[in-house]
Gaussian input, Z-matrix of N, CA and C with variables (Angstrom, degrees):
# hf/3-21g

backbone

0 1
 N
 C     1     B1
 C     2     B2     1     A1
 N     3     B3     2     A2     1     D1
 C     4     B4     3     A3     2     D2
 C     5     B5     4     A4     3     D3
 N     6     B6     5     A5     4     D4
 C     7     B7     6     A6     5     D5
 C     8     B8     7     A7     6     D6
 N     9     B9     8     A8     7     D7
 C    10    B10     9     A9     8     D8
 C    11    B11    10    A10     9     D9
 N    12    B12    11    A11    10    D10
 C    13    B13    12    A12    11    D11
 C    14    B14    13    A13    12    D12
 N    15    B15    14    A14    13    D13
 C    16    B16    15    A15    14    D14
 C    17    B17    16    A16    15    D15
 N    18    B18    17    A17    16    D16
 C    19    B19    18    A18    17    D17
 C    20    B20    19    A19    18    D18
 N    21    B21    20    A20    19    D19
 C    22    B22    21    A21    20    D20
 C    23    B23    22    A22    21    D21
 N    24    B24    23    A23    22    D22
 C    25    B25    24    A24    23    D23
 C    26    B26    25    A25    24    D24
 N    27    B27    26    A26    25    D25
 C    28    B28    27    A27    26    D26
 C    29    B29    28    A28    27    D27
 N    30    B30    29    A29    28    D28
 C    31    B31    30    A30    29    D29
 C    32    B32    31    A31    30    D30
 N    33    B33    32    A32    31    D31
 C    34    B34    33    A33    32    D32
 C    35    B35    34    A34    33    D33
 N    36    B36    35    A35    34    D34
 C    37    B37    36    A36    35    D35
 C    38    B38    37    A37    36    D36
 N    39    B39    38    A38    37    D37
 C    40    B40    39    A39    38    D38
 C    41    B41    40    A40    39    D39
 N    42    B42    41    A41    40    D40
 C    43    B43    42    A42    41    D41
 C    44    B44    43    A43    42    D42
 N    45    B45    44    A44    43    D43
 C    46    B46    45    A45    44    D44
 C    47    B47    46    A46    45    D45
 N    48    B48    47    A47    46    D46
 C    49    B49    48    A48    47    D47
 C    50    B50    49    A49    48    D48
 N    51    B51    50    A50    49    D49
 C    52    B52    51    A51    50    D50
 C    53    B53    52    A52    51    D51
 N    54    B54    53    A53    52    D52
 C    55    B55    54    A54    53    D53
 C    56    B56    55    A55    54    D54
 N    57    B57    56    A56    55    D55
 C    58    B58    57    A57    56    D56
 C    59    B59    58    A58    57    D57
 N    60    B60    59    A59    58    D58
 C    61    B61    60    A60    59    D59
 C    62    B62    61    A61    60    D60
 N    63    B63    62    A62    61    D61
 C    64    B64    63    A63    62    D62
 C    65    B65    64    A64    63    D63
 N    66    B66    65    A65    64    D64
 C    67    B67    66    A66    65    D65
 C    68    B68    67    A67    66    D66
 N    69    B69    68    A68    67    D67
 C    70    B70    69    A69    68    D68
 C    71    B71    70    A70    69    D69
 N    72    B72    71    A71    70    D70
 C    73    B73    72    A72    71    D71
 C    74    B74    73    A73    72    D72
 N    75    B75    74    A74    73    D73
 C    76    B76    75    A75    74    D74
 C    77    B77    76    A76    75    D75
 N    78    B78    77    A77    76    D76
 C    79    B79    78    A78    77    D77
 C    80    B80    79    A79    78    D78
 N    81    B81    80    A80    79    D79
 C    82    B82    81    A81    80    D80
 C    83    B83    82    A82    81    D81
 N    84    B84    83    A83    82    D82
 C    85    B85    84    A84    83    D83
 C    86    B86    85    A85    84    D84
 N    87    B87    86    A86    85    D85
 C    88    B88    87    A87    86    D86
 C    89    B89    88    A88    87    D87
 N    90    B90    89    A89    88    D88
 C    91    B91    90    A90    89    D89
 C    92    B92    91    A91    90    D90
 N    93    B93    92    A92    91    D91
 C    94    B94    93    A93    92    D92
 C    95    B95    94    A94    93    D93
 N    96    B96    95    A95    94    D94
 C    97    B97    96    A96    95    D95
 C    98    B98    97    A97    96    D96
 N    99    B99    98    A98    97    D97
 C   100   B100    99    A99    98    D98
 C   101   B101   100   A100    99    D99
 N   102   B102   101   A101   100   D100
 C   103   B103   102   A102   101   D101
 C   104   B104   103   A103   102   D102
 N   105   B105   104   A104   103   D103
 C   106   B106   105   A105   104   D104
 C   107   B107   106   A106   105   D105
 N   108   B108   107   A107   106   D106
 C   109   B109   108   A108   107   D107
 C   110   B110   109   A109   108   D108
 N   111   B111   110   A110   109   D109
 C   112   B112   111   A111   110   D110
 C   113   B113   112   A112   111   D111
 N   114   B114   113   A113   112   D112
 C   115   B115   114   A114   113   D113
 C   116   B116   115   A115   114   D114
 N   117   B117   116   A116   115   D115
 C   118   B118   117   A117   116   D116
 C   119   B119   118   A118   117   D117
 N   120   B120   119   A119   118   D118
 C   121   B121   120   A120   119   D119
 C   122   B122   121   A121   120   D120
 N   123   B123   122   A122   121   D121
 C   124   B124   123   A123   122   D122
 C   125   B125   124   A124   123   D123
 N   126   B126   125   A125   124   D124
 C   127   B127   126   A126   125   D125
 C   128   B128   127   A127   126   D126
 N   129   B129   128   A128   127   D127
 C   130   B130   129   A129   128   D128
 C   131   B131   130   A130   129   D129
 N   132   B132   131   A131   130   D130
 C   133   B133   132   A132   131   D131
 C   134   B134   133   A133   132   D132
 N   135   B135   134   A134   133   D133
 C   136   B136   135   A135   134   D134
 C   137   B137   136   A136   135   D135
 N   138   B138   137   A137   136   D136
 C   139   B139   138   A138   137   D137
 C   140   B140   139   A139   138   D138
 N   141   B141   140   A140   139   D139
 C   142   B142   141   A141   140   D140
 C   143   B143   142   A142   141   D141
 N   144   B144   143   A143   142   D142
 C   145   B145   144   A144   143   D143
 C   146   B146   145   A145   144   D144
 N   147   B147   146   A146   145   D145
 C   148   B148   147   A147   146   D146
 C   149   B149   148   A148   147   D147
 N   150   B150   149   A149   148   D148
 C   151   B151   150   A150   149   D149
 C   152   B152   151   A151   150   D150
 N   153   B153   152   A152   151   D151
 C   154   B154   153   A153   152   D152
 C   155   B155   154   A154   153   D153
 N   156   B156   155   A155   154   D154
 C   157   B157   156   A156   155   D155
 C   158   B158   157   A157   156   D156
 N   159   B159   158   A158   157   D157
 C   160   B160   159   A159   158   D158
 C   161   B161   160   A160   159   D159
 N   162   B162   161   A161   160   D160
 C   163   B163   162   A162   161   D161
 C   164   B164   163   A163   162   D162
 N   165   B165   164   A164   163   D163
 C   166   B166   165   A165   164   D164
 C   167   B167   166   A166   165   D165
 N   168   B168   167   A167   166   D166
 C   169   B169   168   A168   167   D167
 C   170   B170   169   A169   168   D168
 N   171   B171   170   A170   169   D169
 C   172   B172   171   A171   170   D170
 C   173   B173   172   A172   171   D171
 N   174   B174   173   A173   172   D172
 C   175   B175   174   A174   173   D173
 C   176   B176   175   A175   174   D174
 N   177   B177   176   A176   175   D175
 C   178   B178   177   A177   176   D176
 C   179   B179   178   A178   177   D177
 N   180   B180   179   A179   178   D178
 C   181   B181   180   A180   179   D179
 C   182   B182   181   A181   180   D180
 N   183   B183   182   A182   181   D181
 C   184   B184   183   A183   182   D182
 C   185   B185   184   A184   183   D183
 N   186   B186   185   A185   184   D184
 C   187   B187   186   A186   185   D185
 C   188   B188   187   A187   186   D186
 N   189   B189   188   A188   187   D187
 C   190   B190   189   A189   188   D188
 C   191   B191   190   A190   189   D189
 N   192   B192   191   A191   190   D190
 C   193   B193   192   A192   191   D191
 C   194   B194   193   A193   192   D192
 N   195   B195   194   A194   193   D193
 C   196   B196   195   A195   194   D194
 C   197   B197   196   A196   195   D195
 N   198   B198   197   A197   196   D196
 C   199   B199   198   A198   197   D197
 C   200   B200   199   A199   198   D198
 N   201   B201   200   A200   199   D199
 C   202   B202   201   A201   200   D200
 C   203   B203   202   A202   201   D201
 N   204   B204   203   A203   202   D202
 C   205   B205   204   A204   203   D203
 C   206   B206   205   A205   204   D204
 N   207   B207   206   A206   205   D205
 C   208   B208   207   A207   206   D206
 C   209   B209   208   A208   207   D207
 N   210   B210   209   A209   208   D208
 C   211   B211   210   A210   209   D209
 C   212   B212   211   A211   210   D210
 N   213   B213   212   A212   211   D211
 C   214   B214   213   A213   212   D212
 C   215   B215   214   A214   213   D213
 N   216   B216   215   A215   214   D214
 C   217   B217   216   A216   215   D215
 C   218   B218   217   A217   216   D216
 N   219   B219   218   A218   217   D217
 C   220   B220   219   A219   218   D218
 C   221   B221   220   A220   219   D219
 N   222   B222   221   A221   220   D220
 C   223   B223   222   A222   221   D221
 C   224   B224   223   A223   222   D222
 N   225   B225   224   A224   223   D223
 C   226   B226   225   A225   224   D224
 C   227   B227   226   A226   225   D225
 N   228   B228   227   A227   226   D226
 C   229   B229   228   A228   227   D227
 C   230   B230   229   A229   228   D228
 N   231   B231   230   A230   229   D229
 C   232   B232   231   A231   230   D230
 C   233   B233   232   A232   231   D231
 N   234   B234   233   A233   232   D232
 C   235   B235   234   A234   233   D233
 C   236   B236   235   A235   234   D234
 N   237   B237   236   A236   235   D235
 C   238   B238   237   A237   236   D236
 C   239   B239   238   A238   237   D237
 N   240   B240   239   A239   238   D238
 C   241   B241   240   A240   239   D239
 C   242   B242   241   A241   240   D240
 N   243   B243   242   A242   241   D241
 C   244   B244   243   A243   242   D242
 C   245   B245   244   A244   243   D243
 N   246   B246   245   A245   244   D244
 C   247   B247   246   A246   245   D245
 C   248   B248   247   A247   246   D246
 N   249   B249   248   A248   247   D247
 C   250   B250   249   A249   248   D248
 C   251   B251   250   A250   249   D249
 N   252   B252   251   A251   250   D250
 C   253   B253   252   A252   251   D251
 C   254   B254   253   A253   252   D252
 N   255   B255   254   A254   253   D253
 C   256   B256   255   A255   254   D254
 C   257   B257   256   A256   255   D255
 N   258   B258   257   A257   256   D256
 C   259   B259   258   A258   257   D257
 C   260   B260   259   A259   258   D258
 N   261   B261   260   A260   259   D259
 C   262   B262   261   A261   260   D260
 C   263   B263   262   A262   261   D261
 N   264   B264   263   A263   262   D262
 C   265   B265   264   A264   263   D263
 C   266   B266   265   A265   264   D264
 N   267   B267   266   A266   265   D265
 C   268   B268   267   A267   266   D266
 C   269   B269   268   A268   267   D267
 N   270   B270   269   A269   268   D268
 C   271   B271   270   A270   269   D269
 C   272   B272   271   A271   270   D270
 N   273   B273   272   A272   271   D271
 C   274   B274   273   A273   272   D272
 C   275   B275   274   A274   273   D273
 N   276   B276   275   A275   274   D274
 C   277   B277   276   A276   275   D275
 C   278   B278   277   A277   276   D276
 N   279   B279   278   A278   277   D277
 C   280   B280   279   A279   278   D278
 C   281   B281   280   A280   279   D279
 N   282   B282   281   A281   280   D280
 C   283   B283   282   A282   281   D281
 C   284   B284   283   A283   282   D282
 N   285   B285   284   A284   283   D283
 C   286   B286   285   A285   284   D284
 C   287   B287   286   A286   285   D285
 N   288   B288   287   A287   286   D286
 C   289   B289   288   A288   287   D287
 C   290   B290   289   A289   288   D288
 N   291   B291   290   A290   289   D289
 C   292   B292   291   A291   290   D290
 C   293   B293   292   A292   291   D291
 N   294   B294   293   A293   292   D292
 C   295   B295   294   A294   293   D293
 C   296   B296   295   A295   294   D294
 N   297   B297   296   A296   295   D295
 C   298   B298   297   A297   296   D296
 C   299   B299   298   A298   297   D297
 N   300   B300   299   A299   298   D298
 C   301   B301   300   A300   299   D299
 C   302   B302   301   A301   300   D300

   B1=1.4613
   B2=1.5844
   B3=1.2353
   B4=1.4545
   B5=1.5744
   B6=1.4171
   B7=1.4810
   B8=1.4924
   B9=1.2796
   B10=1.3898
   B11=1.4964
   B12=1.3437
   B13=1.4279
   B14=1.5385
   B15=1.4854
   B16=1.3948
   B17=1.5266
   B18=1.3823
   B19=1.4672
   B20=1.6119
   B21=1.3488
   B22=1.4996
   B23=1.5373
   B24=1.4569
   B25=1.4290
   B26=1.5573
   B27=1.3332
   B28=1.4255
   B29=1.4519
   B30=1.3401
   B31=1.5381
   B32=1.5286
   B33=1.3366
   B34=1.4685
   B35=1.5140
   B36=1.4529
   B37=1.5549
   B38=1.5436
   B39=1.3207
   B40=1.3894
   B41=1.5753
   B42=1.2720
   B43=1.4276
   B44=1.4885
   B45=1.3811
   B46=1.4767
   B47=1.5411
   B48=1.2953
   B49=1.3932
   B50=1.5820
   B51=1.3253
   B52=1.4267
   B53=1.4449
   B54=1.3983
   B55=1.3935
   B56=1.4958
   B57=1.3094
   B58=1.5265
   B59=1.5850
   B60=1.3398
   B61=1.5059
   B62=1.5568
   B63=1.3691
   B64=1.4694
   B65=1.5700
   B66=1.3406
   B67=1.4558
   B68=1.5621
   B69=1.3345
   B70=1.4606
   B71=1.6624
   B72=1.4135
   B73=1.4863
   B74=1.5624
   B75=1.4229
   B76=1.5095
   B77=1.5463
   B78=1.2864
   B79=1.5386
   B80=1.4105
   B81=1.3743
   B82=1.3538
   B83=1.5732
   B84=1.3002
   B85=1.5366
   B86=1.5354
   B87=1.2709
   B88=1.4740
   B89=1.5839
   B90=1.3493
   B91=1.4467
   B92=1.5054
   B93=1.2981
   B94=1.5348
   B95=1.4848
   B96=1.3910
   B97=1.4898
   B98=1.5741
   B99=1.4326
   B100=1.4728
   B101=1.5587
   B102=1.3041
   B103=1.4691
   B104=1.5224
   B105=1.2600
   B106=1.4891
   B107=1.4525
   B108=1.4174
   B109=1.4482
   B110=1.5479
   B111=1.2878
   B112=1.4536
   B113=1.5203
   B114=1.3184
   B115=1.4650
   B116=1.4780
   B117=1.3791
   B118=1.4224
   B119=1.4450
   B120=1.3490
   B121=1.5376
   B122=1.5661
   B123=1.3052
   B124=1.4725
   B125=1.6063
   B126=1.3153
   B127=1.5020
   B128=1.5621
   B129=1.3000
   B130=1.5354
   B131=1.5448
   B132=1.2958
   B133=1.4616
   B134=1.5600
   B135=1.2257
   B136=1.5612
   B137=1.5779
   B138=1.2759
   B139=1.5184
   B140=1.5368
   B141=1.3490
   B142=1.5206
   B143=1.4339
   B144=1.2799
   B145=1.5122
   B146=1.4844
   B147=1.3117
   B148=1.4979
   B149=1.4141
   B150=1.4044
   B151=1.3890
   B152=1.5492
   B153=1.3438
   B154=1.4556
   B155=1.5414
   B156=1.3422
   B157=1.5150
   B158=1.5522
   B159=1.3492
   B160=1.5185
   B161=1.4468
   B162=1.2770
   B163=1.4698
   B164=1.5183
   B165=1.3715
   B166=1.3745
   B167=1.5594
   B168=1.4209
   B169=1.4408
   B170=1.5372
   B171=1.3921
   B172=1.3437
   B173=1.5929
   B174=1.4251
   B175=1.3865
   B176=1.6251
   B177=1.3304
   B178=1.4877
   B179=1.5619
   B180=1.3476
   B181=1.4898
   B182=1.6197
   B183=1.3701
   B184=1.5014
   B185=1.6094
   B186=1.3024
   B187=1.4824
   B188=1.4318
   B189=1.3504
   B190=1.4786
   B191=1.5160
   B192=1.2698
   B193=1.4282
   B194=1.5535
   B195=1.3170
   B196=1.3701
   B197=1.5656
   B198=1.3321
   B199=1.3655
   B200=1.5784
   B201=1.3485
   B202=1.4490
   B203=1.5406
   B204=1.2579
   B205=1.3379
   B206=1.5915
   B207=1.3824
   B208=1.5004
   B209=1.5482
   B210=1.3188
   B211=1.4640
   B212=1.4731
   B213=1.3570
   B214=1.5063
   B215=1.4476
   B216=1.4171
   B217=1.4493
   B218=1.5686
   B219=1.3425
   B220=1.4802
   B221=1.4330
   B222=1.3469
   B223=1.5424
   B224=1.5690
   B225=1.2419
   B226=1.6262
   B227=1.5383
   B228=1.3071
   B229=1.5093
   B230=1.5081
   B231=1.2908
   B232=1.4380
   B233=1.5329
   B234=1.2752
   B235=1.4269
   B236=1.4021
   B237=1.3057
   B238=1.5980
   B239=1.5553
   B240=1.3255
   B241=1.5544
   B242=1.5222
   B243=1.3385
   B244=1.3968
   B245=1.4330
   B246=1.3132
   B247=1.3904
   B248=1.4430
   B249=1.3891
   B250=1.4521
   B251=1.4791
   B252=1.3727
   B253=1.4567
   B254=1.5870
   B255=1.2630
   B256=1.4726
   B257=1.5984
   B258=1.3439
   B259=1.3992
   B260=1.5478
   B261=1.2652
   B262=1.4869
   B263=1.5138
   B264=1.2854
   B265=1.4981
   B266=1.5043
   B267=1.2884
   B268=1.4030
   B269=1.5855
   B270=1.3111
   B271=1.4529
   B272=1.5588
   B273=1.3257
   B274=1.3578
   B275=1.5961
   B276=1.4272
   B277=1.3811
   B278=1.5461
   B279=1.3010
   B280=1.5339
   B281=1.6031
   B282=1.2865
   B283=1.4588
   B284=1.5242
   B285=1.3994
   B286=1.4488
   B287=1.5579
   B288=1.4200
   B289=1.4549
   B290=1.5560
   B291=1.3852
   B292=1.4285
   B293=1.5789
   B294=1.2854
   B295=1.5102
   B296=1.5748
   B297=1.3496
   B298=1.4385
   B299=1.4686
   B300=1.3612
   B301=1.3940
   B302=1.4699
   A1=112.00
   A2=113.02
   A3=114.24
   A4=115.35
   A5=111.76
   A6=114.57
   A7=117.76
   A8=117.51
   A9=121.67
   A10=113.27
   A11=124.22
   A12=124.94
   A13=111.95
   A14=117.00
   A15=122.10
   A16=110.77
   A17=111.62
   A18=121.36
   A19=113.28
   A20=111.77
   A21=118.15
   A22=110.22
   A23=114.35
   A24=116.57
   A25=110.47
   A26=116.24
   A27=122.63
   A28=111.77
   A29=114.42
   A30=119.65
   A31=107.59
   A32=119.84
   A33=120.05
   A34=111.37
   A35=112.52
   A36=113.07
   A37=108.96
   A38=118.44
   A39=119.10
   A40=109.50
   A41=115.95
   A42=119.50
   A43=117.66
   A44=112.74
   A45=118.83
   A46=114.16
   A47=112.06
   A48=113.29
   A49=120.04
   A50=108.44
   A51=121.35
   A52=122.73
   A53=116.08
   A54=125.47
   A55=116.87
   A56=121.07
   A57=126.31
   A58=105.74
   A59=108.38
   A60=114.60
   A61=109.04
   A62=113.39
   A63=120.31
   A64=110.61
   A65=116.26
   A66=124.10
   A67=113.36
   A68=113.56
   A69=118.61
   A70=109.45
   A71=111.82
   A72=114.62
   A73=111.17
   A74=111.86
   A75=116.86
   A76=110.93
   A77=122.72
   A78=117.54
   A79=110.68
   A80=123.96
   A81=120.10
   A82=114.43
   A83=114.34
   A84=119.41
   A85=110.62
   A86=120.51
   A87=123.98
   A88=108.89
   A89=114.67
   A90=118.69
   A91=108.05
   A92=117.77
   A93=121.46
   A94=110.47
   A95=116.96
   A96=122.38
   A97=108.03
   A98=114.83
   A99=116.30
   A100=113.36
   A101=113.33
   A102=117.03
   A103=105.93
   A104=121.63
   A105=124.40
   A106=108.07
   A107=118.25
   A108=119.01
   A109=114.13
   A110=116.55
   A111=120.13
   A112=108.88
   A113=121.73
   A114=120.61
   A115=116.46
   A116=114.58
   A117=121.87
   A118=115.27
   A119=114.05
   A120=115.60
   A121=112.79
   A122=117.10
   A123=121.56
   A124=102.25
   A125=116.52
   A126=119.22
   A127=105.12
   A128=111.00
   A129=120.57
   A130=108.86
   A131=116.29
   A132=121.74
   A133=108.91
   A134=110.72
   A135=120.65
   A136=104.76
   A137=116.84
   A138=120.15
   A139=107.93
   A140=115.97
   A141=120.58
   A142=109.16
   A143=114.26
   A144=120.71
   A145=112.53
   A146=119.29
   A147=127.38
   A148=111.27
   A149=120.64
   A150=120.45
   A151=116.23
   A152=112.50
   A153=117.86
   A154=112.48
   A155=115.11
   A156=116.42
   A157=115.06
   A158=116.32
   A159=114.40
   A160=117.85
   A161=121.31
   A162=127.18
   A163=107.71
   A164=117.85
   A165=127.20
   A166=111.59
   A167=115.24
   A168=120.92
   A169=112.40
   A170=118.59
   A171=120.32
   A172=114.13
   A173=108.98
   A174=119.21
   A175=109.89
   A176=112.80
   A177=118.61
   A178=112.34
   A179=113.15
   A180=117.17
   A181=103.61
   A182=112.54
   A183=120.48
   A184=108.00
   A185=109.26
   A186=119.28
   A187=107.95
   A188=121.28
   A189=120.86
   A190=112.48
   A191=119.31
   A192=117.50
   A193=110.85
   A194=121.01
   A195=124.53
   A196=113.00
   A197=116.78
   A198=121.89
   A199=111.54
   A200=117.33
   A201=115.74
   A202=110.57
   A203=124.16
   A204=129.29
   A205=115.35
   A206=107.69
   A207=119.93
   A208=108.38
   A209=118.28
   A210=120.01
   A211=116.43
   A212=116.32
   A213=122.11
   A214=106.89
   A215=115.29
   A216=122.71
   A217=107.73
   A218=115.23
   A219=114.55
   A220=111.90
   A221=121.90
   A222=122.69
   A223=108.39
   A224=115.15
   A225=116.97
   A226=107.48
   A227=118.64
   A228=122.06
   A229=105.97
   A230=124.19
   A231=126.14
   A232=112.60
   A233=115.13
   A234=125.14
   A235=111.12
   A236=117.89
   A237=121.41
   A238=113.06
   A239=108.83
   A240=112.68
   A241=112.24
   A242=117.34
   A243=116.09
   A244=115.98
   A245=124.20
   A246=132.04
   A247=115.19
   A248=119.69
   A249=125.52
   A250=112.33
   A251=115.97
   A252=121.95
   A253=109.93
   A254=116.96
   A255=118.77
   A256=105.71
   A257=109.73
   A258=121.36
   A259=107.31
   A260=117.38
   A261=123.41
   A262=113.06
   A263=115.54
   A264=116.52
   A265=112.95
   A266=119.67
   A267=120.58
   A268=111.95
   A269=117.36
   A270=123.41
   A271=112.93
   A272=112.81
   A273=122.28
   A274=119.73
   A275=107.48
   A276=115.63
   A277=112.99
   A278=118.51
   A279=120.24
   A280=111.49
   A281=115.94
   A282=118.29
   A283=109.98
   A284=114.54
   A285=118.86
   A286=114.19
   A287=113.82
   A288=120.10
   A289=114.68
   A290=114.12
   A291=119.27
   A292=109.97
   A293=113.17
   A294=112.81
   A295=111.55
   A296=115.30
   A297=118.91
   A298=112.98
   A299=121.22
   A300=127.12
   A301=117.02
   D1=2.79
   D2=179.65
   D3=-111.01
   D4=24.52
   D5=178.40
   D6=-73.48
   D7=-20.96
   D8=177.11
   D9=-121.66
   D10=144.82
   D11=-173.26
   D12=-57.25
   D13=-49.26
   D14=-179.77
   D15=-50.75
   D16=-54.34
   D17=-175.60
   D18=-57.69
   D19=-42.08
   D20=179.62
   D21=-62.63
   D22=-39.98
   D23=-174.90
   D24=-73.71
   D25=-32.86
   D26=174.71
   D27=-62.78
   D28=-48.46
   D29=-177.95
   D30=-63.92
   D31=-38.02
   D32=-178.24
   D33=-67.62
   D34=-37.62
   D35=179.40
   D36=-69.54
   D37=-37.97
   D38=-173.66
   D39=-74.91
   D40=-36.49
   D41=172.12
   D42=-58.01
   D43=-45.17
   D44=173.52
   D45=-64.14
   D46=-24.21
   D47=175.24
   D48=-83.61
   D49=-0.35
   D50=176.34
   D51=86.42
   D52=16.32
   D53=175.17
   D54=-75.04
   D55=146.82
   D56=177.48
   D57=-72.95
   D58=168.52
   D59=176.01
   D60=-62.82
   D61=-41.75
   D62=-176.35
   D63=-61.04
   D64=-40.80
   D65=173.17
   D66=-61.77
   D67=-42.39
   D68=-175.10
   D69=-70.79
   D70=-36.15
   D71=-173.33
   D72=-65.95
   D73=-39.65
   D74=-174.46
   D75=-54.34
   D76=-52.69
   D77=-179.06
   D78=-71.54
   D79=-26.32
   D80=177.15
   D81=-68.01
   D82=-36.72
   D83=168.31
   D84=-57.33
   D85=-44.83
   D86=-178.89
   D87=-62.69
   D88=-42.31
   D89=179.77
   D90=-63.90
   D91=-44.74
   D92=179.61
   D93=-58.78
   D94=-40.07
   D95=-174.69
   D96=-71.00
   D97=-38.24
   D98=174.76
   D99=-63.01
   D100=-40.78
   D101=-176.87
   D102=-66.08
   D103=-47.97
   D104=-176.06
   D105=-61.39
   D106=-46.55
   D107=175.85
   D108=-55.50
   D109=-41.06
   D110=-178.06
   D111=-68.60
   D112=-36.70
   D113=170.42
   D114=-60.97
   D115=-41.47
   D116=-177.81
   D117=-70.11
   D118=-29.22
   D119=-174.03
   D120=-107.41
   D121=0.71
   D122=179.25
   D123=-82.82
   D124=126.41
   D125=177.91
   D126=-78.59
   D127=140.68
   D128=177.09
   D129=-114.69
   D130=151.67
   D131=175.08
   D132=-87.59
   D133=128.92
   D134=179.17
   D135=-107.70
   D136=127.32
   D137=176.69
   D138=-59.90
   D139=144.50
   D140=175.71
   D141=-77.04
   D142=129.08
   D143=-179.65
   D144=-110.74
   D145=5.20
   D146=-173.46
   D147=-61.65
   D148=-28.85
   D149=-171.64
   D150=-103.83
   D151=2.77
   D152=-177.90
   D153=-66.87
   D154=-57.04
   D155=-178.38
   D156=-60.81
   D157=-49.30
   D158=173.46
   D159=-59.23
   D160=-28.61
   D161=177.20
   D162=-69.40
   D163=-47.48
   D164=-179.17
   D165=-63.02
   D166=-47.12
   D167=175.21
   D168=-62.53
   D169=-38.24
   D170=-173.60
   D171=-65.93
   D172=-26.52
   D173=-177.44
   D174=-93.33
   D175=-1.87
   D176=179.90
   D177=62.24
   D178=37.99
   D179=178.69
   D180=-103.97
   D181=129.16
   D182=-178.03
   D183=-76.89
   D184=156.80
   D185=176.81
   D186=-59.55
   D187=-40.01
   D188=-178.76
   D189=-68.32
   D190=-32.94
   D191=-179.41
   D192=-71.90
   D193=-38.54
   D194=171.74
   D195=-59.30
   D196=-45.18
   D197=-179.97
   D198=-66.01
   D199=-44.40
   D200=176.83
   D201=-62.83
   D202=-37.08
   D203=179.27
   D204=-54.43
   D205=-38.28
   D206=-174.16
   D207=-99.68
   D208=-8.93
   D209=-178.36
   D210=69.99
   D211=33.92
   D212=174.74
   D213=-128.47
   D214=170.65
   D215=-179.94
   D216=-72.74
   D217=156.57
   D218=177.13
   D219=-67.55
   D220=-25.39
   D221=179.38
   D222=-65.16
   D223=-30.84
   D224=179.17
   D225=-66.43
   D226=-44.84
   D227=-177.52
   D228=-72.62
   D229=-34.92
   D230=173.08
   D231=-57.13
   D232=-49.67
   D233=-179.94
   D234=-62.40
   D235=-46.32
   D236=173.06
   D237=-54.51
   D238=-53.23
   D239=-179.25
   D240=-59.67
   D241=-32.92
   D242=177.68
   D243=-85.32
   D244=-3.37
   D245=178.32
   D246=76.71
   D247=22.34
   D248=-179.84
   D249=-90.99
   D250=-17.82
   D251=-177.45
   D252=-133.07
   D253=136.64
   D254=-171.77
   D255=-113.16
   D256=125.25
   D257=175.26
   D258=-150.45
   D259=86.97
   D260=-173.34
   D261=-56.34
   D262=-41.97
   D263=177.09
   D264=-64.14
   D265=-45.93
   D266=-178.93
   D267=-68.74
   D268=-35.61
   D269=169.29
   D270=-49.89
   D271=-57.58
   D272=175.05
   D273=-52.23
   D274=-47.92
   D275=174.61
   D276=-63.65
   D277=-43.42
   D278=177.83
   D279=-63.82
   D280=-33.54
   D281=179.33
   D282=-72.05
   D283=-43.47
   D284=175.12
   D285=-57.64
   D286=-44.05
   D287=177.94
   D288=-63.79
   D289=-34.89
   D290=-178.03
   D291=-75.77
   D292=-34.52
   D293=-178.52
   D294=-81.77
   D295=-20.04
   D296=-179.68
   D297=-77.68
   D298=-31.73
   D299=-177.75
   D300=-92.11

């Protein structure tokens, strides 16, 4: 229960208050559930990938060329362009590369 600083502090406070391990774990589980729910329900912004493939094709750049430039397999670039794989850093780098050339 001391893997994370917040958890360790909470356990130390509860132990000092005279609670048993079972009584300490119950609210910790609730806190974990609240945190997971918050992460699951918080909307995140996803970069738009709809223009990557048309931009690449308009400049007559092959999938293999882009993949070699970034050191990944062509299938990775293809999945990113189709929106079936998420890699925000690579999307930004691809977009920067396509607008620079």
